[in-house]
N, CA, C and O of each residue as an XYZ file, in Angstrom:
448
protein
N      79.902    101.412     88.614
C      81.111    100.644     88.768
C      80.721     99.200     89.051
O      79.778     98.934     89.796
N      81.447     98.285     88.455
C      81.223     96.869     88.718
C      82.539     96.223     89.111
O      83.610     96.649     88.678
N      82.446     95.200     89.930
C      83.615     94.425     90.314
C      83.435     93.038     89.734
O      82.415     92.388     89.965
N      84.433     92.582     88.975
C      84.307     91.325     88.255
C      85.462     90.392     88.585
O      86.607     90.826     88.711
N      85.158     89.126     88.722
C      86.219     88.119     88.837
C      86.625     87.648     87.439
O      87.707     87.089     87.259
N      85.769     87.873     86.465
C      86.051     87.494     85.083
C      86.001     88.743     84.222
O      85.495     89.782     84.646
N      86.527     88.636     83.011
C      86.533     89.769     82.094
C      85.111     90.273     81.855
O      84.212     89.475     81.587
N      84.894     91.593     81.949
C      83.563     92.138     81.660
C      83.257     92.021     80.176
O      84.166     91.949     79.349
N      81.998     92.002     79.851
C      81.590     91.870     78.444
C      81.525     93.217     77.745
O      81.258     93.278     76.545
N      81.765     94.286     78.472
C      81.739     95.628     77.901
C      83.132     96.234     77.995
O      83.962     95.801     78.794
N      83.372     97.242     77.165
C      84.616     97.990     77.293
C      84.582     98.728     78.624
O      83.527     99.195     79.054
N      85.722     98.832     79.267
C      85.776     99.549     80.541
C      86.669    100.768     80.391
O      87.618    100.773     79.607
N      86.345    101.799     81.158
C      87.116    103.029     81.106
C      88.317    102.974     82.039
O      89.315    103.661     81.818
N      88.220    102.163     83.072
C      89.296    102.046     84.043
C      89.359    100.599     84.504
O      88.329     99.961     84.725
N      90.571    100.090     84.645
C      90.740     98.707     85.105
C      91.672     98.706     86.310
O      92.779     99.241     86.263
N      91.193     98.091     87.393
C      91.988     97.926     88.598
C      92.122     96.431     88.833
O      91.123     95.730     88.992
N      93.342     95.951     88.854
C      93.598     94.547     89.178
C      94.364     94.551     90.487
O      95.409     95.189     90.607
N      93.827     93.823     91.477
C      94.424     93.944     92.805
C      94.251     92.695     93.639
O      93.399     91.849     93.367
N      95.075     92.602     94.655
C      94.964     91.592     95.683
C      93.744     91.976     96.530
O      93.716     93.060     97.113
N      92.749     91.106     96.601
C      91.499     91.426     97.297
C      91.734     91.784     98.758
O      91.139     92.733     99.269
N      92.592     91.035     99.430
C      92.855     91.297    100.853
C      93.418     92.699    101.050
O      92.996     93.412    101.960
N      94.362     93.098    100.211
C      94.968     94.424    100.356
C      93.986     95.533     99.979
O      94.005     96.605    100.584
N      93.136     95.287     98.994
C      92.116     96.281     98.648
C      91.130     96.453     99.805
O      90.700     97.570    100.094
N      90.778     95.365    100.457
C      89.896     95.471    101.627
C      90.584     96.261    102.743
O      89.942     97.077    103.405
N      91.872     96.027    102.958
C      92.606     96.778    103.975
C      92.565     98.274    103.658
O      92.420     99.095    104.564
N      92.693     98.633    102.368
C      92.631    100.039    101.980
C      91.218    100.588    102.195
O      91.051    101.664    102.770
N      90.210     99.856    101.738
C      88.840    100.338    101.869
C      88.414    100.482    103.327
O      87.549    101.300    103.641
N      89.009     99.701    104.213
C      88.703     99.799    105.640
C      89.566    100.841    106.349
O      89.457    101.024    107.561
N      90.423    101.521    105.587
C      91.241    102.584    106.164
C      92.474    102.096    106.906
O      93.069    102.849    107.676
N      92.867    100.841    106.686
C      94.025    100.291    107.396
C      95.347    100.570    106.691
O      96.405    100.463    107.310
N      95.309    100.922    105.420
C      96.530    101.213    104.680
C      96.208    102.226    103.577
O      95.112    102.185    103.019
N      97.126    103.123    103.254
C      96.888    104.075    102.161
C      96.945    103.378    100.798
O      97.662    102.393    100.621
N      96.189    103.898     99.853
C      96.172    103.305     98.515
C      97.568    103.331     97.902
O      97.956    102.394     97.204
N      98.323    104.395     98.157
C      99.692    104.490     97.614
C     100.518    103.300     98.078
O     101.314    102.771     97.302
N     100.350    102.865     99.327
C     101.112    101.718     99.852
C     100.714    100.428     99.130
O     101.559     99.570     98.877
N      99.436    100.297     98.802
C      98.969     99.115     98.059
C      99.612     99.096     96.670
O     100.055     98.048     96.200
N      99.659    100.255     96.021
C     100.295    100.355     94.702
C     101.797    100.085     94.794
O     102.345     99.311     94.010
N     102.450    100.725     95.754
C     103.903    100.589     95.889
C     104.330     99.157     96.189
O     105.412     98.732     95.783
N     103.484     98.411     96.898
C     103.798     97.017     97.225
C     103.519     96.080     96.048
O     103.813     94.887     96.120
N     102.954     96.618     94.971
C     102.635     95.786     93.816
C     101.358     94.984     93.994
O     101.111     94.032     93.253
N     100.540     95.365     94.981
C      99.297     94.644     95.239
C      98.123     95.171     94.432
O      97.020     94.634     94.527
N      98.343     96.218     93.633
C      97.290     96.754     92.769
C      97.920     97.422     91.555
O      99.018     97.975     91.621
N      97.200     97.353     90.458
C      97.569     98.054     89.229
C      96.321     98.770     88.736
O      95.225     98.209     88.757
N      96.492    100.017     88.290
C      95.364    100.806     87.792
C      95.715    101.242     86.379
O      96.771    101.829     86.143
N      94.814    100.948     85.435
C      95.046    101.277     84.026
C      93.837    102.011     83.466
O      92.692    101.621     83.697
N      94.108    103.070     82.733
C      93.045    103.845     82.095
C      93.526    105.259     81.864
O      94.712    105.551     82.015
N      92.600    106.146     81.495
C      92.968    107.548     81.294
C      93.558    108.134     82.580
O      93.095    107.830     83.679
N      94.576    108.970     82.433
C      95.311    109.510     83.582
C      94.394    110.159     84.617
O      94.605    109.977     85.816
N      93.397    110.902     84.188
C      92.503    111.575     85.136
C      91.731    110.566     85.987
O      91.541    110.785     87.184
N      91.289    109.471     85.385
C      90.570    108.446     86.137
C      91.510    107.696     87.076
O      91.148    107.396     88.214
N      92.710    107.396     86.599
C      93.698    106.696     87.428
C      94.030    107.536     88.659
O      94.068    107.016     89.775
N      94.270    108.837     88.458
C      94.589    109.731     89.583
C      93.402    109.862     90.530
O      93.579    109.902     91.747
N      92.214    109.928     89.988
C      91.036    110.158     90.805
C      90.501    108.945     91.534
O      89.791    109.089     92.529
N      90.825    107.748     91.060
C      90.244    106.525     91.616
C      90.292    106.446     93.140
O      89.264    106.143     93.746
N      91.433    106.701     93.798
C      91.460    106.575     95.263
C      90.525    107.548     95.982
O      90.169    107.312     97.137
N      90.126    108.624     95.329
C      89.259    109.611     95.974
C      87.782    109.253     95.862
O      86.943    109.933     96.453
N      87.447    108.213     95.126
C      86.047    107.834     94.934
C      85.447    107.177     96.161
O      84.228    107.027     96.246
N      86.272    106.785     97.104
C      85.823    106.027     98.270
C      86.196    106.767     99.543
O      87.296    107.310     99.648
N      85.284    106.795    100.515
C      85.585    107.369    101.820
C      86.071    106.231    102.702
O      85.275    105.503    103.296
N      87.390    106.089    102.780
C      87.964    104.964    103.526
C      88.038    105.246    105.024
O      88.451    104.376    105.792
N      87.648    106.435    105.449
C      87.733    106.779    106.871
C      86.506    106.337    107.662
O      86.565    106.279    108.890
N      85.406    106.026    106.998
C      84.169    105.759    107.732
C      84.241    104.507    108.588
O      83.512    104.400    109.574
N      85.096    103.559    108.239
C      85.202    102.319    109.000
C      86.293    102.372    110.063
O      86.274    101.583    111.008
N      87.233    103.283    109.920
C      88.422    103.288    110.774
C      88.095    103.382    112.262
O      88.664    102.632    113.054
N      87.202    104.275    112.663
C      86.891    104.453    114.089
C      86.274    103.185    114.675
O      86.647    102.763    115.769
N      85.343    102.582    113.961
C      84.715    101.351    114.452
C      85.704    100.205    114.546
O      85.660     99.428    115.500
N      86.593    100.088    113.575
C      87.608     99.045    113.618
C      88.561     99.244    114.789
O      88.968     98.283    115.441
N      88.911    100.487    115.047
C      89.802    100.788    116.172
C      89.131    100.416    117.491
O      89.763     99.804    118.353
N      87.858    100.778    117.659
C      87.136    100.412    118.890
C      87.067     98.901    119.035
O      87.286     98.374    120.126
N      86.766     98.197    117.951
C      86.683     96.744    117.988
C      88.010     96.103    118.344
O      88.050     95.125    119.091
N      89.096     96.645    117.817
C      90.430     96.120    118.128
C      90.750     96.293    119.607
O      91.298     95.394    120.244
N      90.401     97.462    120.147
C      90.664     97.705    121.578
C      89.842     96.751    122.447
O      90.346     96.242    123.448
N      88.585     96.504    122.077
C      87.752     95.571    122.855
C      88.308     94.164    122.780
O      88.323     93.452    123.784
N      88.764     93.752    121.615
C      89.281     92.391    121.443
C      90.537     92.182    122.283
O      90.734     91.101    122.838
N      91.383     93.196    122.380
C      92.610     93.082    123.171
C      92.265     93.070    124.664
O      92.902     92.364    125.445
N      91.261     93.851    125.053
C      90.896     93.968    126.461
C      90.182     92.720    126.985
O      90.198     92.464    128.189
N      89.563     91.950    126.107
C      88.778     90.795    126.544
C      89.315     89.532    125.887
O      89.280     89.417    124.662
N      89.813     88.581    126.674
C      90.282     87.327    126.076
C      89.100     86.521    125.532
O      87.973     86.650    126.010
N      89.372     85.695    124.535
C      88.330     84.853    123.946
C      87.826     83.869    124.993
O      88.593     83.351    125.804
N      86.541     83.627    124.958
C      85.946     82.697    125.908
C      85.150     81.634    125.187
O      85.098     81.621    123.957
N      84.522     80.732    125.947
C      83.710     79.685    125.336
C      82.594     80.304    124.498
O      81.961     81.276    124.909
N      82.370     79.747    123.354
C      81.301     80.216    122.480
C      81.719     81.307    121.518
O      80.961     81.648    120.610
N      82.919     81.868    121.694
C      83.386     82.877    120.754
C      83.751     82.205    119.441
O      84.292     81.099    119.425
N      83.450     82.878    118.348
C      83.787     82.344    117.030
C      85.275     82.550    116.783
O      85.843     83.576    117.157
N      85.879     81.590    116.167
C      87.299     81.703    115.835
C      87.547     81.006    114.516
O      86.896     80.014    114.187
N      88.479     81.526    113.777
C      88.894     80.926    112.521
C      90.242     80.264    112.773
O      91.247     80.963    112.900
N      90.293     78.940    112.851
C      91.554     78.275    113.182
C      92.636     78.464    112.126
O      93.817     78.268    112.412
N      92.247     78.844    110.906
C      93.236     79.036    109.848
C      93.827     80.436    109.864
O      94.744     80.724    109.095
N      93.332     81.293    110.708
C      93.776     82.681    110.723
C      94.546     82.954    112.000
O      94.129     82.547    113.085
N      95.645     83.628    111.874
C      96.438     83.954    113.062
C      95.758     85.093    113.814
O      94.802     85.687    113.317
N      96.243     85.392    114.990
C      95.684     86.483    115.783
C      95.976     87.839    115.148
O      95.307     88.821    115.467
N      96.941     87.909    114.272
C      97.302     89.156    113.605
C      96.321     89.424    112.472
O      96.279     88.650    111.516
N      95.514     90.516    112.546
C      94.541     90.789    111.485
C      95.186     91.133    110.154
O      94.523     91.084    109.118
N      96.478     91.482    110.161
C      97.155     91.843    108.927
C      98.024     90.716    108.394
O      98.842     90.927    107.498
N      97.848     89.511    108.947
C      98.643     88.385    108.452
C      98.283     88.134    106.992
O      97.163     88.404    106.558
N      99.230     87.625    106.259
C      99.009     87.443    104.834
C      98.582     86.012    104.531
O      98.972     85.058    105.205
N      97.775     85.909    103.502
C      97.368     84.619    102.963
C      97.770     84.627    101.496
O      98.308     85.611    100.990
N      97.507     83.541    100.839
C      97.829     83.481     99.409
C      97.104     84.620     98.686
O      95.942     84.895     98.985
N      97.770     85.280     97.743
C      97.141     86.385     97.031
C      95.890     85.943     96.282
O      95.853     84.880     95.661
N      94.877     86.784     96.360
C      93.631     86.561     95.636
C      93.435     87.790     94.767
O      92.969     88.824     95.246
N      93.788     87.686     93.495
C      93.702     88.848     92.625
C      92.346     88.911     91.964
O      91.869     87.933     91.387
N      91.735     90.070     92.056
C      90.423     90.317     91.500
C      90.540     91.481     90.539
O      91.250     92.450     90.808
N      89.857     91.388     89.439
C      89.846     92.479     88.483
C      88.546     93.250     88.656
O      87.460     92.673     88.622
N      88.667     94.545     88.839
C      87.485     95.396     88.950
C      87.464     96.311     87.741
O      88.448     96.999     87.466
N      86.375     96.327     87.029
C      86.277     97.176     85.845
C      85.217     98.231     86.056
O      84.073     97.918     86.388
N      85.594     99.478     85.864
C      84.629    100.559     85.917
C      84.013    100.645     84.537
O      84.677    101.041     83.579
N      82.749    100.277     84.430
C      82.090    100.241     83.134
C      81.683    101.623     82.706
O      81.805    101.968     81.531
N      81.200    102.426     83.637
C      80.783    103.781     83.305
C      80.989    104.673     84.516
O      80.681    104.278     85.641
N      81.502    105.861     84.296
C      81.677    106.794     85.398
C      80.586    107.856     85.386
O      80.570    108.740     86.241
N      79.682    107.774     84.429
C      78.604    108.760     84.334
C      77.534    108.473     85.371
O      77.234    107.313     85.655
N      76.955    109.530     85.942
C      75.858    109.385     86.886
C      74.594    109.085     86.115
O      74.282    109.745     85.124
N      73.877    108.092     86.574
C      72.636    107.715     85.858
C      71.446    108.317     86.518
O      70.320    108.116     86.064
């Protein structure tokens, strides 16, 4: 599988065009893939079996526990001197920014 910002030079079997921020939220286990699709933040095109199977290719649960622990620590401890901060980002981790659409093309699903 390859992720491309530009059109791939090969034919692809499956094409996913999505808002990068929302895809990251899904991959980190913060939102279900169905919610990303329903909100119009992703489109999946290709053979029906690949389209149906795509969300199962990733284990989105592996990050959830660590993110939850980190969120609890951040709430329990106020920011202090020397802490890194992004002044352009609100305190809400799910705040929205301008959409950044990325096209991901699955070039081959065969195991090499």
